[in-house]
N, C-alpha and C positions, 0 to 999 in steps of 0.2 A: 193049489193056492200059491200065489207068488208073494214072497216076502219083500217088502220095500223098506230100504234104509234111507234116512236122511243123509245129507252131505257130511255132517260132523261125525255121525256114527261110522260112516264108511271110511272117513279119514282116520278115525281112531283105530279101526280094525287094520288099516293099511300100515299105520305107524307101529302098532304092536307086531305086525308081521315083519317089518323091517328090523325092529329091535331084536326079535327072536333070531333073525338071520345074522346080524352083525354084532350083537352084544348079549348073547344068551349065556346064562349061567345055570348049571345043573342044580336042581333043588329049589329053584325060584321061578315064579310065574309073573309075567306082566298082566295084571288083572284088568285095569281100565285106565282111561285117560280123561283129563279134564282140561279144557281150554278156556282161559280167562282173557276175553277180548280187551277189557279195560286195562289190565296190567300187562298185556302182551306176553303171557307166560303159559306154559303147559305143564301140568302135573301128571305124572305117571305113577299109578299105585302098584306096588309090588307086594306079593304075599308069598309065604313059603309053599312049596309044593306039598300036597298032602302026603304024609308019611315020611317026609325028609327030616333028618336029624340036624339040629343046630351044631355048629362047629365052635368049640371053645377058642376064644381069642388068646388064651395063654399058651396051651399046648397044641392047639390046632388039631384036636381029635374030636370026634363026635361025642356029644354029651347030652344027657336028658334035660328037657326044658324045665324052667322054673316059673317064669312069668313073662309078661310083655311090658316094655317101656312105652311111653307116649310116642306118637308118630313123629318121625324125624325126616328132615328134608336133606337130600343130597343134590347138589347142583351138577347137571350134566352139560355136555357140549351144546351150545346154542344151535338151534335149527332154523335156517332162513330168517335170522334176526329175532327169533322167538326164544326167550329163556325157557329152559327145560329143567324140571326138577323131578327126582325120584322120591316118592313117599313110601316109607316103610316103618313098621312098628318093630323095633329091635327086640329080639328074644333074649332073656337071661337064661343061663344054663347053670346047672348044679354039677360042676365037673368034679369027679372023685379026686383028681390031682390038684387042681387049681382053686377049687371052691366055687363060689357063686360069681360068675363074670358075665359080661355082655358077649353075645355071639360075634363071630368074625364073619363079615359079609364080603363076597368077592369083588364087589364094585367100589367098596369104601376102604379107608385106611384110618383106624383109630378114631379120633374125634374130628377129623377133617370134615369140613362142610362140602368139599368138592369130591366128585367121584375120581377114581384113579385115572380113568380115561380122560377126564377134563384136565386134571393136573398135568398129565403128560402132554396133552394138546397145548396148554398154555406154556409149558416149559419149552416146548419146541419152538413156538413163536417167539418166546423171550430170548432165544438164541439169535434170532434174526432182527428183532426190533428191540428198542429199549423197553424196560419193564413198564414204564408209564404208558408208552404207545400200545403195548400189548393189552394192558388193562382197558384203555379207552376203546380199542378196536372191538373188544368182545364184551363191553358194557359190564365190566367187573371192577374190582378194586386192586390197587397196587399190592396190598397185603395178601390178597388171594394169589396173585402172581408169585409173590415171594414164597408163600407156602408151597405152591406147586413146584417151584425150582428147588426148594429145600427137600421136598419129598423125592424128587427125581435124583438129586445129587446124593442124598443119604443112601438111597437104594443102590445107586451106581457104585459108591465107594464100598459098600458092603459086598457087592458081587463082582468087582473088578478083579482081574487075575494079574498078580505080580510074580509070575513063576520064573521069569528070567529077565534080568536087567544087565545089559552089557556096557552101555555108555550113558552117562548123565551129564548134564550141564547145570551149574548153579550160578545164580546172579541175584541182584537185589534191584528193586524199583521203589521209588518214592510214591506213597499213596496218599499223603496228607501233608499239610504245612507243619513246620517244626521238626524237620528231619525225622519223619516217621517212615520207616522202610518195611518192605516185605522181602523175605527170602523165598525165592522160587526155585524149585528143583524140577528139571525136565528130563524125560527120556529122549535121547537124540540119536537113536539108531536109524539105519536105513529102513524106511517103511513104517517106522514107529516114532512119531514125534508127539509127545503129550506131556501135560503137566502131571507130575507125580505128587507134589506136596507144596503146601503154602505154609510158611512160618512167619510169625510176627517178630519184627525187628531183625537186625542182621548181626547176631551175636553167636558165640560158640554154642550156648545152650539152645538157641533157635535152630541152628543147623543140625545139632545132634538129635533133635526131635525126628528128623527124617530117617536117620539110621535106626532109631528106636522103633519106628514104624515098620521098616522092612525086615529088621532082624539081622542077626549075624550071618546066616546062611546066604541070603541074597546080597548082603554087603560084600561078602567074599567073592561073589561072581562078577562084580563090577571090574571092567578092564580099563576103562577110560573115563576120566573126569575132567571136564572143561570148566575153568573158573577164571576169575581175575586175580589180582595180587592182594586182595583183602586178607590180612593175616589170620583172622578167626576162621575163614574158610580153609586156608591152607593147613592150619593146625588140625582141624577136624578131619580133613582128608588124610593127612599123615597118620592120624590115630585110628580112624575107623576103616579105611580101605587102603592100606599101605601098599598092597599088591598092584593097585591101579596106576596107570600112567596119568599124572596130573598135568594137563595141557593148559598152559596159560593162554588167555584170550588175546588173540591177535588184534581184535578191534580195540581193546582197552590200551594196548601198548601203543598203537598208532594214535589213539586219542590223547594219551599223555604227551606224546611227542608233539602233536599239533598244539596242545596247550602250552608247552614250553616254548615253541616257536612264536606263538602269539604273545607270550610274555616278553620275549626278547624284542619283538617288533614294537610293542607298546612302550617299553622303557626307552628304546633308542629314539622313537618318535618324540617323546617328551624332552629328551636331552637336546635333540636337534632344534626343537621349537624354542627352548629356553636360550640356546646359543645363537638363535637368529638365522640358522641355515635354511636353505630352500626345503620346503616340506615334501621331499621326494617319496616319503613313506605314506603320505596321506591317501586314504582309500585303496590301500594295497592289501588289506587283510585277506580277502578271499582269493586274490591272485596267488598268495603264498600258501594258503591252507588247502586249496582244492588240488586234486590230482591233475597233472598236465593234460591228460586226455579229456578231462571234463571242463576245461577252461573255454570260455567264449572267445570269439575272435578279438574282441576289444581287450579282454583280460590277457590274452597271449601277447599282444603288443605292449601292454602295460608291464607285464612280467619281463619281457625282453629288455625293455628300457631300464628296468630296475636292476637287472643282473649286471649292468655295466658299472655299477657303483661298488666300491670296496667298503661294504657295511657289515657290521656284525650280524644283522638280520639276514643278509644275503648268504653269509657263510653258514648260518644256522639252517637256512632253507636248503642249501646244497647238501649238508650233512643229513638232513631229514629225508631228502629224496634218495640219497645214496643208501640209506638204511632199507629202503623198500626192496632192494635187491636180495635181501635176506630170504624173502618168501619165495624166490625163484629156485632156491636150492632144493635138492631131493635128499642128499646125503646128510645125516646129522653131523658127521665129522667136518665136512666142508662148510656147512652152515655155522658150526661152532667156531671154525677158523675165521670166517668172515665177521662173526659177531665180536670176537676178541679184537680183531683188527679195527673194527669200527669204534669200539669202546676206547681203545688206546688213542686213536686219532681224536676222538671227541674230548678226552680228558686233557689233551694238549691244546684245545681250541680256545681256552679261557672264556668260554661262554657258559656261565654258571648254571642256568636252567637245563641246558643239554648235558652238562657234566653230572647233574643230579640224576637225569634219566640214565646215563651210562652206568652210574653206580648201582642203580636199581636193576638194570639188566644183568650186570655182573652177579648181583646177589641171587637172581632167579635164573641163572644161565641154564641149568639142567632142565628146569620146568619149561623154558622156552623151546629147547631142543626136543622136548617130548613131542612137539607138533610134527617134527620130521620123523621121529621114531615111530609115530602112529601112521606114517606114510600119508600125511595130510588128509586122512579120512575124516577126522573129527576136528571141529572148531566151534567157537561160540557164535558163529554166524546164525545158526539155527536158533540159538538161545536169544539173540538179539531180535530175530524175527518174531519169536513167541512173546518176547517182552513188549514189542510194539502192539501185538494183538491184545495183551493184557491191559496196556494203556488205553487202547481203543475201547475196551470193555468198560473201564472206569470213566472214560471221557463221555461215552454214550449215555451214561446214567447221570452225568454232571456230579459225580461223587456219591459215595455211599456213606450213610451216617454212622454205621457200625462196622467193626471189623468182621463180624460174623457174616453179614450180608455180602461184603466184598469178597470174602473167602468163598461163599457159595457161588457168586457170579463168575469167579475165575475158574473154579472147578467145572462149572456148567459149560463155559465157553471153550476151555483149553484141554480138559482132562480126557476127552473122548471116552466117557464112561458108558458102560452098558445101560440099557433102559429096560424098564419093566415090560414084560410081554403083554400084549393086548389081544382081545378077540378079533379086533378089526383095526385097520390103519385108517384113522379118521383124518390124518394129515401126513 
């Protein structure tokens, strides 16, 4: 006698075979499937394997059954544009240690409506697309994508390994209007560049939270710290890891010098305009601020003509360009000698914005020379690159409404966290 199956029965059998191959869990059986053409969804009924014990969700040990809860739906990864749901009646257990609790199922997590596989699937796509685009692509909601990212990030933070940290970089970025900042701490060693910690605001208490997280033992292993001149950061670094070389950020030093030069140019342009002189400084800003090798042909001609004038702006530009020679030195002693000479020359220039820069450099002289003591191996260039990625993460979402969601997004994009293991790589 030949047994004949209709197309839907055959498809259901094949689907169960595929699930048993790629998403099988010991102690559970895929019993049957139901396909709703009108709703374009598929429901897969799961039952416990006969004789298998339920696992307590508190202590994760087998426990005797107590009763069953109503049928619950878990959303699984869509298949060919069809929504897929697991249906299962959760068992309650009478655990000798924890009391009466709902069992722990291997495909679900707590009260989440999504399966673990689907949450990891969404979280991986949310790293490539915006959360809204991810939700629209897989016909789900933004809140479910957020829940998926939170699950993956929470699991990753609990399981990440911080056994050795040699070099870190700290910086702040603005995340909202009204001078709202985040303090970001990165690990910036060769082969390991990742976000370690996100703190709200840029205060002493905020930065101290990072050292509270890693503990005294790990803090004592840090050899290099890259930072800017923000005094709260310098204070915490001196207090929490005094053994480390604190390397001042080359990028911020150059940025402060460019800002001072632009201030000199703007003030002199206003004075010349009021006195009725020829506006030789008009449209000269980028000719002065850009590196000579980055100038266009037109800007090179404009700069050459400008350097013929005996202006305070020209003298400030020449001092700024001369300072760039500092980064060519390898010896801390010779670099220090050049820095002292440049500061003395600048203090005699009668250009107040640059004199202010010189006083700041003298105040932080040893921290600047730490860049050379570290043999130029560490700088905040990596930090600035990671900051740009953090800003792209925020810009891609057009802003997050809460600090918690922003924190999750940054960890998800930059922390290189470990991910939960799956029975099959669906993506």
